[in-house]
C-alpha positions in Angstrom: 61.0 102.4 146.8 63.2 104.3 144.4 64.8 107.3 147.1 64.8 103.9 149.8 67.5 102.0 147.4 69.3 105.5 146.7 69.4 106.5 150.3 70.8 102.4 150.6 73.5 102.9 147.4 74.5 106.4 148.9 75.5 104.9 152.3 77.4 101.8 151.5 79.4 104.0 149.0 80.2 106.7 151.8 81.0 103.6 154.1 83.2 102.0 151.2 84.8 105.1 150.8 85.4 105.4 154.9 86.9 102.0 154.8 89.1 102.7 152.7 90.5 105.8 154.0 90.7 103.7 157.1 93.0 101.4 155.3 94.7 103.9 153.4 95.9 105.1 156.6 96.3 101.9 158.5 98.7 101.6 155.8 100.9 105.1 155.5 101.5 104.6 159.5 102.7 101.0 159.0 104.7 102.1 156.1 106.0 105.4 157.9 106.8 102.9 161.2 109.1 101.1 158.4 110.7 103.8 157.4 111.8 105.1 160.2 113.2 101.5 161.1 115.4 102.1 158.0 116.4 105.7 158.6 117.4 105.3 161.7 119.5 101.7 161.0 122.0 103.3 158.4 124.2 105.9 160.4 124.3 107.7 157.4 120.7 108.2 157.0 119.9 109.7 160.6 119.3 112.9 159.1 117.0 111.8 156.8 113.0 112.4 157.7 109.7 111.1 155.7 106.3 111.6 155.6 103.7 108.9 153.8 99.9 109.4 152.1 98.5 107.0 150.3 101.1 104.6 149.7 103.6 107.6 148.4 106.9 108.5 150.9 108.1 111.8 150.4 111.8 111.8 152.2 113.4 114.9 153.3 116.2 116.1 156.1 120.0 115.9 154.6 122.6 113.2 153.9 126.6 113.7 153.4 126.9 112.0 149.7 124.7 112.0 146.9 124.7 108.5 146.9 123.2 108.1 150.5 120.1 109.8 148.7 120.2 107.2 146.0 120.2 104.7 148.7 117.4 106.3 151.3 114.9 106.0 148.0 116.4 102.5 147.7 115.2 101.0 151.2 111.6 102.9 151.0 110.9 101.5 147.4 111.7 98.0 149.2 109.2 98.5 151.8 105.8 96.6 151.2 102.9 98.8 150.0 104.6 101.6 149.3 103.3 102.8 145.5 106.0 106.0 145.1 108.7 107.9 146.7 109.5 111.6 146.3 113.5 111.8 147.5 113.7 115.4 148.2 116.5 114.6 150.7 119.7 117.5 150.2 122.7 117.3 149.7 124.7 119.0 152.5 128.3 117.6 152.2 131.8 119.6 151.5 131.2 122.1 149.0 133.9 122.1 146.2 135.0 124.5 143.3 133.0 123.6 140.0 136.5 123.5 138.5 137.9 121.6 141.0 135.1 119.0 140.9 134.4 118.9 137.1 138.4 117.9 136.3 138.5 115.3 139.3 135.3 113.6 138.2 136.4 113.5 134.3 139.9 111.9 135.4 138.2 109.4 137.5 135.2 108.6 134.2 138.1 108.8 131.5 140.2 105.9 133.3 137.0 103.8 134.4 136.7 101.4 131.6 140.8 101.4 130.8 141.8 97.6 129.8 138.0 96.4 129.3 137.3 95.9 125.4 134.6 98.8 125.3 137.1 101.5 126.2 137.3 103.1 122.7 133.6 103.0 122.2 132.2 105.0 125.2 132.6 109.1 125.0 131.4 110.3 128.3 131.5 113.4 129.1 131.7 115.7 132.4 130.8 119.1 133.8 129.5 120.4 136.8 127.5 123.5 137.8 126.8 124.9 141.6 127.4 121.8 142.7 125.1 120.1 139.9 127.1 117.3 137.7 125.6 116.5 133.7 126.9 113.3 132.5 126.4 113.4 129.1 127.7 111.4 126.0 127.4 107.7 124.6 128.0 104.1 126.0 128.2 101.0 124.5 126.5 99.5 126.6 124.6 100.2 130.1 127.5 99.5 132.4 130.4 102.7 131.4 127.4 104.6 132.3 125.7 103.1 135.2 130.5 103.1 136.2 130.0 106.4 135.9 127.2 107.3 137.6 128.8 105.3 140.7 131.8 107.4 140.1 129.8 110.9 140.4 127.2 109.8 143.2 130.0 108.5 145.7 132.2 111.5 145.4 131.8 114.3 148.4 131.1 117.9 146.7 128.5 116.8 143.8 125.0 117.5 145.6 122.7 116.2 142.4 123.3 114.6 139.2 121.8 114.6 135.5 122.4 111.7 134.0 121.6 112.2 129.9 124.6 109.7 128.7 123.0 107.6 125.8 122.6 103.6 125.2 123.6 102.8 122.2 121.7 100.0 120.4 122.6 97.0 119.8 123.8 96.0 116.9 126.1 93.2 114.9 126.1 95.5 112.7 128.0 98.8 114.8 129.6 96.3 116.4 131.6 95.0 112.9 131.6 99.1 112.4 133.9 99.7 115.7 136.1 96.9 115.7 136.8 97.8 111.7 137.1 101.6 112.2 139.0 101.0 115.6 141.7 98.7 113.2 142.0 101.3 110.3 142.2 103.7 113.1 144.9 102.1 115.4 147.2 100.2 112.1 148.1 103.8 111.0 151.3 104.6 111.2 150.3 107.9 112.4 147.8 107.8 114.4 148.6 104.3 115.9 150.1 106.1 118.7 146.9 107.5 120.1 146.1 104.4 121.8 149.4 104.9 124.2 147.3 106.9 126.9 144.3 104.5 127.2 142.7 107.6 129.0 142.7 109.3 126.4 141.7 107.2 122.3 140.4 108.6 119.4 137.1 107.4 121.1 134.5 106.1 118.4 131.0 106.2 119.0 128.7 104.0 116.3 124.7 104.3 116.1 123.3 102.9 113.5 126.1 102.7 111.1 126.5 106.2 111.4 130.1 106.9 112.8 131.5 109.8 115.5 135.1 110.4 116.6 135.7 111.8 119.6 139.2 112.6 121.5 141.9 115.7 120.8 144.5 114.8 118.7 148.0 116.6 117.9 147.3 117.9 115.1 144.8 118.9 112.1 146.6 116.6 109.8 146.3 114.1 112.9 142.1 114.8 112.9 141.8 114.9 109.0 143.7 112.0 108.8 141.3 109.6 111.3 138.1 111.3 109.5 139.7 109.6 106.6 140.4 106.2 107.4 136.6 105.8 109.5 135.2 107.1 106.4 137.1 104.4 104.2 135.1 101.7 106.2 133.4 100.0 104.5 129.4 99.9 105.4 130.1 103.1 107.4 127.0 105.7 107.0 128.3 108.8 107.7 131.3 110.0 109.1 131.3 112.9 112.1 134.8 114.1 113.1 134.7 115.9 116.2 138.0 115.3 117.4 139.8 118.3 119.0 143.1 119.9 118.1 145.3 120.3 121.0 146.5 123.6 122.2 150.0 124.5 122.0 
């Protein structure tokens, strides 16, 4: 009796396994067809290929812009039954010298937030190696970080992106320190001139009461004054002065 029960149980498990595999295969075929339609409908994704296994879609092929690579994955994630995406698409756009690409992107990112209240409170840097762009630094909120990412993603010559920008925590206390630190720096008779080029201000990054100053100033005296002014703000826990003195 026990042997018969065991045999029936095994048979049921095998049947369920086969049924599950058949269902998974059917879903994978449906997913594959849906992905193919999505790629075919976009002129920028004509060279993208795909495969599906257990609901996970692997994308290969080439696109012209890094933004197109992101867009391909975004389209696939919206398809029913897709549980994950492996994005192995290569960006096959133009090859741009790293130094040239870095200068271009750094300028665009620097001017991106000009005119917005948070401009002086973001510090985002750009470095490029073999077409791979690394974004570093800190942003007041997620919008500056995402804007920088968008600029990089749609720029020809970018092969891949590493986004290491830290979004600073929301804090009314830090907001108060940002405003008061900006006031003592930009109302200073010596330092006020650094507001004349809004893309190159003295950048004030505040994280849990700790202030870090970034940017380029004309003299060691200006750097020291900025550090002193920031340190004079009540409530500031510490000041790290990373201002760079311009050469020549």
